[in-house]
N, C-alpha and C positions, 0 to 999 in steps of 0.2 A: 620609815613607814612606807609600805608599797601602795601604789594606785591599783584598786580592786579591776580586774578586767572588764567588770560590769559597768563600769564608769565611762561612757563614751560621748563625744562631742553630739551624735544623734540624740542622746537622751538630755542633752544640756539644752539643744536646741527647742526640743518639745517642751522641756521645763520652762525656758523662756517665753514660748509661746503661750503656755498656759498663765506665767506671772502676768503677761501683758492684757490677756482676755479676761483672766478671772473666771473662766468658764470652760470645761471640758469640751463641750459642744462647739463653741466659738475655736478653740485651740485645735480641735480636730478638723474643723472647716478650713482654717488658715493653712494647715500642713497636709490637706488633702488626704486624711486617713480617718480612723474610726477612734470614737471616744474610748473604747475598751483599749485601744493601743496607746493612747495618750495615758490612760490611767495605769495601765500595766507599766508604761516606761517611767512615771512618777515614783512609783510604789518599788520599781527595781533601782531607782536613782537613789532613794532612801536606804535601800539594803545596801547599795555599793559604799555610800558615805557612812554606813553604819551610825546615823541618826535620823531623828524624825525631822521632816520639812513642814508637815500640815498638821493641823488639828482637824479630825473628822468630825463633821457637825450635820449627822443624816447623810445626805449624799454630796453636801458641800464640803470642800476642802478650804480651809483658812489658813493662809501662809503663816507660819511661825517666824519668829527673828532670824532663825537660820537659814530660811527660805529666802528672806531679804539680803542677807549676807551672801548667800550663794549666788542671787540673782546679779548684785552688782560686781562680784568677780568673775561670774561666767560671762556677761556681756563683755567685758574686756578680752577674757580668754579666747572666746568665739571671734570676735574682731580680730584678735593678733593671728589666730590661726588661718583665717580667711585671707589676711593681708599676706601672711608667709605663704599660704599656697600660691595666691595671686603673682608674688614676686619671684617664686621657685619657678612658675610656669613660664613667666615673662623672661626669666633668664635662660629658659631652654627654648624660648621662641614660641610658645604654645599661647594663643589667643592674647599676643601682646598689643601694646596700644598703638605701636609702629610695626609696619610690615615693610621688610626690605625685600625688593624686587630687583632682580639682575636682569638684564636683556643686552642683545645685540644693538649698535647703533643705528642699523638699518630698519629696526621694527619700531624705533621712535618715529616714523612718518607716519605710521597710521595704527598699527596693531596696539602697540603699548597704550598710547592714549584712548582708545575704545575700551581696552580691558581696565584700566585704571578708573574710568568714569564708571563702568558698570560695579567694579569692586566698591566704590565710594556709595553708590546706591544702595548696596547690599550692606555695607558696614560704614555708615556715615561718619563715625566718630573715629574710623581708624586714619591714621597718619601713615603715608606711603613714601618710603626712600627709594629712588631708582638709582640704580648703580650701573653704569655701561663698562661692557668689555667683549672681550673675546669667547668663544666656547671654552677654551681651555681655563681662561682666567675666572670664569663666572663658576665652572663646575669646582674649582680649588675653593673658591669663597662658601659654595654651597656645603662641600663636606666638612668646612671648618666652621660652619654654623654663623656665618657672616652674613649669609644670605637665608631667606625662607623659600625662595622659587627663583627659577631662572628660565628666561625666555630664550631659546636657542635652537640651532639647527641639529636636528637629532639623528646625528652620525656618530662613527666609532669613537669619536674624543669626549663623549658624554655617555658612553656605555658604561655603566658602573651597576654591580650588584647591589649597592645600599639604596640606588636610586630608581624611581618609576617615572614614567612620563605619560604625558596626554597630547597627540598630535592637534595641531591647529589648521595648517593649510600647506599645500605645496607650492614653490615658487621656482619657476624657470630661470636660467642663467642666460644673459644676453651680452651682446657686445656693446660696451658702452662708447660712444664717438662723439665728437665735437659736432654742432649742427652743420657747419660748414665742410664737414670731411666728405669725400666722394662715396662714403658707404651709407651716408645719412639717409639717402632716398631709396635705397634697395630694401625689398621685402624679407630678404635674409641674406646671410653671408657664410662664406666659405672658409672657416678659419685658417685652413692651410695656405690660403692666398696670403696671410700676413706673418708668415714666418720671418719677415726681414722688417716688420714693423718694431716699434718701441711700446712696451706695457709698462702699466704702473700695477702695483698688487699691494693688497694687505699684508702685513707681516702674518708669519707663521702663529698659528694658535687660533685665527679666524677662519670658520667654515668656509668663507667664499675663498680663500686663500687655497685650502686643499681642495676644492671642487674646481678652481681655475687649473690647478695643475693637472688634475684628471682629464679634463676638457683638451688641454694642450698636448697631454700624451695620445689622446685619441686622434688630434690632429697630426700627430708625428713630429712635432718639434718642441725644442724648450724655448720659452719666449725670451726677447731682449728686454732685462728689466731694467729701466730708467730709475726707478726708486719705489721702496715700500713705505707704506704710511699706516698709522695707527688707527685710522678711522674712516668709514667709507665717505664722509662729508669732505674731509680733505682730499679724498682720491677723486671726488667727482668734480672738485674744484680744478685740479690738475688736468683732469680729462678736458673739461670744458676750456682749458688755457691751452690746449693743443700740446701738453708735455708727453702724452702718449694715451693709448688705448687701454681698457680694462675690461674685464669679464665680471659682471654684476648681476645680483638678482632683480627680479622685475619689479619687489615691493618699492623700489626708491625711486620708481619714474617720474613722481610728482615733484621730486627734488631737482632743480636745475633743470626744469623741461624746457625752458627757453634756450638752453645752452648746450645741453647734451640729449643725444638721442639712444634709444636702446633698440639695437637691432637684432633680429631672432637668428639663433644660429641655425645652419642646416641640420635638419633631422638626425644625421649620423653623428652630430656633435651633441646632442641634446642632454642636458643635465637639469636635475631638479633638486631643490633643497625642501627638506622635511622640516617644517618649523613646528616646535610644541613648547610645552612647559615641562620642566625637569624639576622633582622636588625629592626629598629624601623619604624613604618607605617609613621610617621612624615618626615622621611628622604627619602622616596623612589623616589623622584624625584632629588636628589643629583647626579650630573654626576659621580663622582667618585664610588658611589654605583651602579650606573647604568651599568658602565663599569664591576665592579665585578660580579654582578648579570648576565650581559651577558656570562661573562667567566664560571660561575658556570652553567650557562644552558648548555653551550659546554660540560663542564665537565661531568654532569649529562647525556647527549646524548650518550657520549663515554661510559659511564658505563649502559647505558640500563635502566635508571630509568623510 
């Protein structure tokens, strides 16, 4: 037995609305449609099933036993289909109950908390998982559907034809020194004077690592690197302990502010990072992502991007 193409879930929804209300007008009001559309759908459903569902008593439709059987089975069928659609969309990351957000470590100081708070106000039942990493690691996870969106530095490492982005703000690169450093009180610093100094850097894959290398090239020397670390907070701890200097973005100024100073670089060495959110173009209609993007636009507006 083949299923008639006229048998649709929409018609079953209309049928169930009529069975609940017992009245064409009330069913039409519930579905925000016309009584004519409801009547036509019920008649079409009988044609598709090749059996009567109602007894006509003037303008009134009285359900037959067949209608009650269909009602019982259709309720389960529609519920199963809705659950199937929900599970399928969640497997693809669309409007899931959990939102997986990736971010750079340095953005957890201020940006990430503000965006998460705003997102929770927009979607209060949404559970948010925060995963931290480098530009390269986060993009890899985004492309493999392990993350729904990432907050990163918008440089070549995240330029991908499958992705789109929304800028949030720009951030200058500074020289990070201990508070007792002779550079701590200077209004700016000539990086070329530190060619014999020891530096600490983030590992490759982090945007700040790549930006620091560009600044060092502008200063005309390769830095003496004492060690590389995997997160910016460990790096700050090393700087505050006097292990070495570092080139870091201004957004981390509030961290270790009593132990580390961020000194502006002279204008010729100026380097800025463009921070933004990156997401897959194929996911741009996901309600959770749309809520995050709306919050990101508000954040960008406050920062005058």
